[in-house]
C-alpha positions in Angstrom: 0.0 0.0 0.0 2.8 2.4 0.9 4.4 1.9 -2.5 1.1 2.5 -4.3 0.4 5.6 -2.2 3.9 7.1 -2.8 3.4 6.4 -6.5 0.1 8.2 -6.6 1.6 11.2 -4.7 4.4 11.4 -7.2 2.1 11.4 -10.2 -0.1 14.0 -8.5 3.0 16.2 -7.7 4.2 15.9 -11.3 0.8 17.0 -12.6 0.7 19.9 -10.2 4.1 21.0 -11.4 3.0 20.8 -15.0 -0.1 22.7 -14.2 1.8 25.5 -12.5 4.3 25.6 -15.3 1.6 25.9 -17.9 -0.1 28.7 -16.0 3.1 30.6 -15.7 3.7 30.1 -19.4 0.2 31.4 -20.1 0.8 34.4 -17.7 4.1 35.3 -19.3 2.5 35.0 -22.8 -0.4 37.2 -21.6 1.8 40.2 -20.9 3.1 42.6 -23.5 4.9 45.9 -24.1 3.4 49.1 -25.6 5.9 51.3 -27.5 5.2 54.5 -29.2 5.9 58.2 -29.9 4.0 61.4 -29.1 4.0 64.0 -31.9 2.8 67.6 -32.0 1.5 68.1 -35.5 0.9 71.8 -34.9 4.5 72.4 -33.8 5.9 69.8 -36.3 8.0 68.3 -33.5 8.0 65.4 -31.0 6.1 66.1 -27.8 8.6 65.7 -24.9 7.5 65.4 -21.2 4.0 64.3 -22.1 2.2 62.0 -19.6 1.0 58.7 -21.2 -1.3 56.4 -19.3 -3.7 53.4 -19.8 -7.2 54.6 -19.1 -8.8 52.8 -16.2 -5.5 51.7 -14.7 -2.7 53.2 -12.7 -0.1 52.5 -15.3 1.6 55.6 -16.8 4.9 56.9 -18.1 6.5 60.1 -19.5 7.8 60.7 -23.0 11.5 61.4 -23.4 13.1 64.3 -25.4 12.3 62.6 -28.7 8.7 61.9 -27.7 9.2 58.2 -27.2 7.6 56.1 -24.5 7.0 52.4 -23.5 5.0 50.5 -21.0 6.1 46.9 -20.2 4.4 44.0 -18.4 0.9 45.0 -19.7 -1.7 42.2 -19.5 -3.2 41.2 -22.8 -6.3 43.0 -23.8 -7.7 46.1 -25.4 -6.9 49.5 -23.9 -7.3 53.2 -24.5 -3.9 55.0 -24.4 -4.2 58.7 -23.3 -1.8 61.5 -23.7 -1.8 64.8 -21.7 0.5 67.8 -21.8 0.3 71.4 -20.4 0.6 72.8 -24.0 -2.5 70.9 -25.0 -4.4 72.3 -22.0 -3.7 75.8 -23.4 -5.1 74.7 -26.8 -8.2 73.4 -25.1 -7.4 69.8 -26.3 -6.6 68.5 -22.8 -6.0 64.9 -23.9 -5.3 62.9 -27.1 -6.3 59.2 -27.0 -5.9 56.1 -29.2 -7.1 52.5 -28.9 -4.4 49.8 -28.6 -4.6 45.9 -28.5 -1.9 44.2 -26.4 -1.2 40.6 -27.3 1.7 38.5 -28.5 3.2 41.3 -30.6 4.3 44.6 -29.1 2.1 47.3 -30.6 3.8 50.6 -31.8 1.5 53.5 -31.3 1.7 57.1 -32.6 -0.2 59.7 -30.5 -0.5 62.8 -32.6 -2.0 66.2 -31.8 -4.4 67.1 -34.6 -2.9 69.1 -37.4 -3.9 72.6 -38.5 -5.5 71.0 -41.6 -7.7 68.9 -39.3 -8.8 72.0 -37.3 -9.4 74.0 -40.5 -11.5 71.3 -42.2 -13.8 71.1 -39.2 -14.2 74.8 -38.4 -13.1 76.9 -41.4 -14.2 77.2 -45.0 -11.9 75.6 -47.6 -8.3 74.6 -47.0 -5.7 76.4 -45.0 -3.6 78.9 -47.0 -0.2 77.6 -48.2 2.9 79.0 -46.6 2.1 78.2 -42.9 1.6 81.8 -41.9 -2.1 81.6 -41.2 -3.6 80.2 -38.1 -6.7 79.7 -36.1 -7.9 81.3 -32.8 -10.9 79.8 -31.1 -12.6 79.8 -27.7 -15.9 80.6 -26.0 -17.4 83.9 -24.8 -19.3 83.9 -21.6 -20.8 86.3 -19.0 -18.4 86.8 -16.2 -20.8 86.5 -13.3 -23.2 83.8 -14.4 -20.8 81.9 -16.7 -23.6 81.7 -19.3 -22.4 81.3 -22.9 -23.1 84.3 -25.0 -24.5 83.4 -28.5 -24.1 86.1 -31.2 -21.2 87.9 -29.5 -18.8 89.6 -31.9 -15.1 88.7 -31.6 -12.6 90.9 -33.4 -8.9 89.8 -33.7 -6.6 92.7 -34.9 -3.0 92.8 -35.9 -0.5 95.2 -37.6 1.7 94.6 -40.6 4.5 96.9 -41.8 4.5 97.5 -45.6 7.8 98.5 -47.2 6.7 100.7 -50.1 10.2 102.1 -50.8 13.7 102.5 -49.5 12.5 105.1 -47.0 8.8 104.5 -47.0 7.5 102.0 -44.4 3.8 102.1 -43.7 1.6 100.6 -41.0 -1.3 98.5 -42.2 -4.0 97.5 -39.8 -5.9 94.2 -40.2 -8.9 92.7 -38.5 -11.4 89.8 -38.7 -15.0 89.8 -37.4 -16.6 86.6 -36.3 -19.7 85.8 -34.2 -20.1 83.1 -31.6 -22.5 80.2 -32.3 -25.4 79.1 -30.3 -23.0 77.5 -27.8 -21.0 80.7 -27.4 -18.0 79.3 -29.3 -16.1 81.2 -32.0 -13.5 80.3 -34.6 -11.3 83.0 -36.2 -9.6 81.5 -39.2 -6.7 83.2 -41.0 -5.0 85.1 -38.3 -1.2 85.5 -38.6 1.2 83.3 -36.7 4.3 85.5 -36.9 3.0 88.7 -35.2 1.0 89.4 -32.1 -2.8 89.3 -32.4 -5.1 91.3 -30.1 -8.5 89.9 -29.5 -11.6 91.7 -28.1 -15.1 90.4 -27.7 -18.3 92.5 -27.7 -21.9 91.8 -26.5 -24.6 94.4 -26.5 -22.8 97.6 -25.5 -20.1 95.9 -23.4 -16.8 94.4 -24.2 -13.7 92.7 -22.9 -10.3 94.4 -22.9 -7.9 93.8 -25.8 -6.1 90.5 -25.0 -2.8 89.6 -26.6 -2.0 86.3 -28.3 1.7 86.4 -28.9 3.3 84.6 -31.9 4.3 81.0 -31.2 5.4 77.7 -32.8 1.8 76.5 -33.0 -0.8 77.7 -35.5 -3.8 77.1 -33.3 -4.5 79.0 -30.1 -7.4 79.0 -27.7 -8.6 82.2 -25.8 -11.7 82.1 -23.8 -13.2 85.5 -23.0 -15.6 86.8 -20.3 -17.8 89.9 -20.6 -19.4 91.8 -17.8 -22.8 92.7 -19.2 -24.2 96.0 -17.7 -27.2 95.4 -15.4 -30.5 97.0 -16.3 -31.2 100.5 -15.0 -31.3 101.7 -12.3 -28.7 99.2 -11.1 -25.0 99.8 -11.9 -22.1 97.5 -12.5 -19.6 96.9 -9.7 -16.0 97.7 -10.4 -13.3 95.1 -9.9 -9.8 95.2 -8.4 -6.5 93.6 -9.1 -3.7 93.1 -6.5 -0.4 91.3 -6.5 3.3 91.4 -6.1 6.1 91.8 -8.7 9.4 90.0 -8.0 12.7 89.2 -9.7 13.1 85.8 -11.3 16.7 85.2 -10.0 16.2 85.9 -6.3 12.5 86.4 -5.7 13.3 90.0 -4.6 10.6 92.6 -4.7 10.7 95.0 -7.6 9.9 98.5 -6.7 8.6 101.0 -9.2 7.6 98.4 -11.8 4.7 99.7 -13.8 1.5 97.6 -13.8 -1.0 98.6 -16.4 -4.5 97.5 -17.4 -5.0 99.3 -20.8 -8.0 101.5 -21.2 -8.4 101.5 -17.4 -5.5 102.5 -15.1 -1.8 101.9 -14.2 0.4 102.4 -11.2 4.0 101.8 -9.9 4.7 99.0 -7.4 5.5 99.9 -3.8 8.9 99.2 -2.3 7.8 95.7 -1.3 6.7 95.0 -4.9 3.0 95.1 -4.2 0.3 96.8 -6.2 -3.4 97.4 -6.0 -5.5 98.6 -9.0 -9.1 99.6 -8.3 -12.0 100.7 -10.3 -11.3 98.2 -13.1 -13.9 97.0 -15.6 -15.0 93.4 -15.0 -14.5 90.7 -17.6 -11.4 89.5 -19.4 -8.7 92.2 -19.4 -5.0 92.4 -20.3 -2.4 93.1 -17.7 1.1 94.3 -18.5 4.0 94.7 -16.2 7.2 96.6 -17.1 10.4 97.5 -15.2 13.7 98.9 -16.2 16.2 96.2 -17.1 13.5 93.5 -17.1 11.6 91.6 -19.8 8.0 92.9 -19.8 5.3 90.4 -18.9 1.7 90.3 -20.0 -1.2 88.0 -19.3 -5.0 87.8 -19.5 -6.8 88.2 -16.2 -10.5 87.6 -15.5 -12.0 90.2 -13.2 -15.3 89.8 -11.4 -17.4 92.9 -10.3 -17.0 93.5 -6.6 -14.1 91.1 -6.2 -10.3 91.5 -6.0 -8.3 89.2 -8.2 -4.8 88.2 -7.1 -1.9 87.9 -9.6 1.8 87.6 -8.8 4.3 88.4 -11.5 7.9 87.4 -11.9 10.1 89.4 -14.3 13.3 88.0 -15.8 16.4 90.1 -16.6 16.7 91.2 -20.2 18.5 88.6 -22.1 20.9 90.9 -23.8 22.8 93.8 -22.3 24.2 96.3 -24.7 26.7 99.2 -24.3 25.1 102.6 -24.1 23.9 103.6 -27.6 21.8 106.5 -28.9 18.7 105.4 -30.7 16.8 107.7 -33.1 13.2 106.6 -33.5 10.2 108.3 -35.0 8.1 110.1 -32.4 4.7 108.6 -31.5 1.6 110.0 -33.1 0.3 111.2 -29.8 3.4 113.2 -29.1 3.5 114.6 -32.6 0.0 115.9 -32.0 1.2 117.4 -28.7 4.0 119.2 -30.5 1.6 120.6 -33.1 -0.8 121.9 -30.4 2.2 123.4 -28.5 3.3 125.3 -31.6 -0.1 126.7 -32.2 -0.3 128.0 -28.6 -3.5 126.1 -27.7 -4.0 125.8 -23.9 -1.1 125.7 -21.4 1.6 123.2 -22.6 4.8 122.1 -20.9 7.6 120.2 -22.4 9.8 117.6 -20.6 12.5 120.2 -19.9 10.0 122.7 -18.5 8.5 120.1 -16.2 11.9 119.1 -14.9 12.8 122.7 -14.1 9.7 123.0 -11.9 10.7 119.9 -10.0 7.3 118.2 -9.5 3.9 117.7 -11.2 2.2 119.5 -8.4 4.4 122.6 -8.9 3.7 122.6 -12.6 -0.1 122.4 -12.2 -0.2 124.8 -9.2 1.4 127.6 -11.3 -1.4 127.7 -13.9 -4.1 130.3 -13.5 -7.6 128.9 -12.8 -6.1 125.5 -11.8 -6.6 124.5 -8.1 -4.6 121.6 -6.7 -6.4 120.2 -3.7 -4.8 117.7 -1.4 -6.5 114.4 -0.5 -5.7 111.5 1.7 -2.2 109.9 1.6 -0.8 113.0 -0.1 -3.0 112.5 -3.2 -4.2 115.5 -5.0 -7.2 116.5 -7.2 -7.2 119.0 -10.0 -10.1 121.5 -10.1 -10.8 124.3 -12.6 -12.2 127.6 -11.3 -14.7 129.1 -13.7 -17.2 131.9 -13.0 -16.9 131.7 -9.3 -17.3 127.9 -9.0 -14.9 125.0 -9.3 -15.3 121.6 -10.8 -13.0 118.6 -11.2 -10.9 118.6 -14.5 -11.1 115.6 -16.8 -7.7 113.9 -16.6 -6.2 111.8 -19.4 -2.9 110.0 -19.1 -1.3 108.9 -22.4 -4.7 109.4 -24.1 -6.8 107.3 -21.7 -9.2 108.6 -19.1 -7.6 108.3 -15.6 -8.4 108.9 -12.0 -6.8 111.9 -10.4 -5.1 109.8 -7.7 -3.2 107.9 -10.4 -1.0 111.0 -10.8 0.7 110.1 -7.5 2.3 107.1 -9.1 4.3 109.3 -11.5 7.3 111.5 -10.8 8.2 114.5 -12.9 11.0 112.6 -14.6 8.4 110.1 -15.9 6.7 112.9 -18.0 7.5 114.2 -21.5 4.6 116.6 -21.9 1.6 118.2 -20.1 -1.4 120.1 -21.4 -4.0 122.1 -19.5 -7.3 123.5 -21.0 -9.3 125.5 -18.6 -12.4 125.0 -20.8 -13.4 121.6 -22.2 -14.5 123.3 -25.5 -10.9 124.5 -26.0 -9.5 121.0 -25.7 -8.9 118.7 -28.6 -12.2 117.2 -29.7 -11.5 113.6 -28.7 -10.9 114.8 -25.0 -13.8 117.2 -24.7 -16.2 116.4 -21.9 -19.5 117.9 -22.8 -21.3 116.5 -19.8 -18.9 118.2 -17.3 -18.1 121.3 -19.1 -14.9 121.6 -17.0 -11.4 121.8 -18.1 -9.1 119.0 -19.4 -5.6 118.0 -18.3 -3.6 115.8 -20.7 -0.5 114.1 -19.2 2.0 112.4 -21.5 4.6 109.9 -20.1 7.6 108.1 -21.3 5.4 105.0 -21.6 3.2 106.4 -24.3 2.9 104.2 -27.4 
C-alpha cells in the first residue's frame, strides 16, 4: 500500500508542477509591451515630457526628449492610451487618445496632436492657405458673473503689418477679422497670422472685454476664452473690480519697486517698495495686464475680473536677455506726441515740455502755477485738480497717455516720468477727442515716457 500511495503522490505532484508551469507560461504570454511616440502636428516636432497612461489603470509613463515612450508588463487586452501635456491644455485639447490591442506582438502607437488642416476642415471654409503663416484662434465667450455662454457675441482679432513701399517708405497696415459666436458661445477666427502678435476683443450688447494679446508661437492654433461683464438693467449699476499682487525678480524672488502695472483703457500704477500693487475701479471681464520694469523683460497676461471682487496675480520678471553698451537710438516720435507738439506750436492751452516740467521739479508745482487751476490735497498726499470758472470750481477731466484716468493715479508718477503736459481751462478749447461735454470743465492731458 505504501508503494502505491507514494506512486500516486508522485504522479499528482508531477501533474501539479506541470499545471503551475503551464499557468506561468500562459501568464508570461499574456503580458506585452506598448511602445510609441507622441508627436505635436501643430509644432511639427516630437512632444517631450508628455504623460502617457492606460485609461482605467494606474499605469503611466512620461515621454523622453524625442517623444518616445514604452509601458512593459501590460496584461493582454484592449486599452485606451491617453496623452496629456500642459501645452495641450492651453489649446483646449486637454487629452489625445488612441485604442491599442496588447497581445503577443508589441504594438507601436503614434499619439499625434491634430494638425492645422484637421482643425481647419472642421471649423473653417476651404483649405488652410499655403505657406504656414495663417492660423486659427478659437474659444468661448461667456458672461463673467453667471458663466452663461453668449451666443451672437462679436469677436474681433486685430494685428498690424509693416508694408515696405520704398527704401525710405515704411507704412503701417491695420488688419482685423470679425466673427460671431455660435449658439453654444463658441467662436473660430480663421486666417489670423502666426508670426506677429494678435489682439482679441469680444463685444456683446454695449459691453466688451479688454484687448487681450495672443503672442506669436510655434503652433498655428491658439485658444482664448473671453468673459464679458454685461451691464445690469437700470437703475442698477455694475460693480468695479480690483487687481492686486506682487512683482518680484526671477533670479532671487526679490521685490521689484517702481515696476509699472497697467490694465490698458483702465489705469496703471507703480509698485510699492515691497513690490506690491493694487489697481481699483477696473472693468469686470477679461482684461489684459502688462508689467514693465527697467532692465527686465516685460510680462503680459490675461486676467479675469469679477465685479465687486479682487483678483490676485503675482508676476515674476526676468532680466533682459541681452545687455548692450550705451547707444543713442533715433526713432520716430509717437503719433500722440506729434499731435502734442503741433498743439504746442499753435499756442493752444497751457503746454509744458519735458524740460519745463523738470525745471519746476514736481507735477504739483507745474499744475499749481497755472491760473484757474486749483490743486487740492487728498488722503495719503493724493491731489485732485479743479478748474475755477465763473466763481465755481469743478474737477478737471484727466487723461494719461490718451486714456481717461483717476486723479489719484498721478501720485504714481514722478516729474522725470513725464514728457509733456497740457491744460485746457475749458473743455471746449481741448482737442475734440478729449472734450467732456457733460462736465463742461477743463481737461488735463499728461504724456509719459510709456506712451505708445
